Every structure is written in structure tokens, then in C-alpha cells.
C-alpha positions in Angstrom: 23.7 72.4 -1.3 21.1 70.9 -3.5 21.6 68.0 -5.9 21.1 68.4 -9.6 18.5 66.2 -11.3 21.2 63.9 -12.7 22.8 63.5 -9.2 19.4 62.7 -7.7 18.7 60.1 -10.4 22.1 58.6 -9.9 21.5 58.4 -6.1 18.1 56.7 -6.6 19.7 54.3 -9.1 22.4 53.3 -6.6 19.7 52.9 -3.9 17.6 50.6 -6.1 20.7 48.6 -6.9 21.4 48.1 -3.2 17.8 47.2 -2.6 18.4 44.0 -4.6 20.4 42.8 -1.6 23.8 42.6 -3.5 26.9 44.7 -3.4 30.4 44.6 -5.0 31.9 46.0 -1.8 33.2 43.3 0.7 33.0 45.7 3.6 29.3 46.3 3.1 28.3 42.6 3.5 25.7 42.2 6.3 24.8 45.9 6.3 21.2 47.2 5.5 19.6 50.3 4.1 17.5 52.7 6.2 13.7 52.2 5.5 13.1 55.9 5.8 14.6 56.3 2.3 14.9 59.9 1.2 13.9 61.1 4.7 16.9 59.6 6.3 19.4 62.2 7.4 22.3 60.0 6.3 21.0 59.8 2.7 19.5 57.3 0.4 22.6 55.0 0.3 23.5 55.1 4.0 24.3 51.6 5.2 23.9 50.5 8.8 25.0 47.4 10.7 21.9 46.0 12.3 21.9 45.7 16.1 21.6 42.2 17.7 17.8 42.3 17.6 17.9 43.1 13.9 16.8 46.7 14.2 18.6 49.7 12.9 20.8 51.8 15.2 19.9 55.3 16.3 20.6 58.0 13.8 19.3 61.6 13.9 18.6 64.7 11.9 20.6 67.8 12.4 24.2 68.9 12.7 26.2 66.3 14.6 23.1 64.1 15.0 21.6 66.2 17.8 18.2 66.6 16.3 15.1 64.4 16.0 15.6 60.7 15.5 15.3 59.4 11.9 12.0 57.6 11.2 14.0 54.5 10.4 16.0 54.4 13.6 15.1 51.5 15.8 13.0 49.9 12.9 13.5 46.6 11.2 15.1 47.0 7.8 12.9 46.5 4.8 15.8 45.2 2.6 17.8 42.1 3.1 21.3 42.3 4.5 23.7 42.8 1.6 25.6 39.9 0.1 28.5 39.9 -2.4 27.2 39.9 -5.9 27.7 36.5 -7.5 30.4 36.3 -10.1 29.1 35.9 -13.6 
């Protein structure tokens, strides 16, 4: 299934919002985005809990994650860990 242009724009907008390092979701605090961006098999907005060394966990291309590793797997994130957005 392919995304419409509007869906793709919305996906990128959400990614850009997360790249600021803030979220409105308490469960997402401390999570990071995959640096592989649109090449990540989990999508632009996929969030990962960094491993103890600060690198991203393994995630793969393909059905049930049995394919090639994502280019972002095992890498240091390029975005800061998410924090709750400050109240205005």
C-alpha cells in the first residue's frame, strides 16, 4: 500500500516535530528516532529505546524482521532523547 502525497507530507511533518526533541506523549520520553529516516523499515516516526551504550537496537527489513538490518540499527541516534513538551 502506498501513501498519498498528503499522508507522506503528514508523516514528514510528524517526524520533523519529533526531531525537535519534544513530545506530548509521556510513554515516549527517553525514546529516539532512527537515523535511517525514510529507509527505516519501521517508518519515519518509529521510536526506539536506546540500548545501554546509547545505540539503537537491531531492527530489520522484511516480513517479521527477517531481512537485512536497517542502516540505523546499532547506530547512535542523531536526535536527542524525547522530553515532554513544556507547558505554555
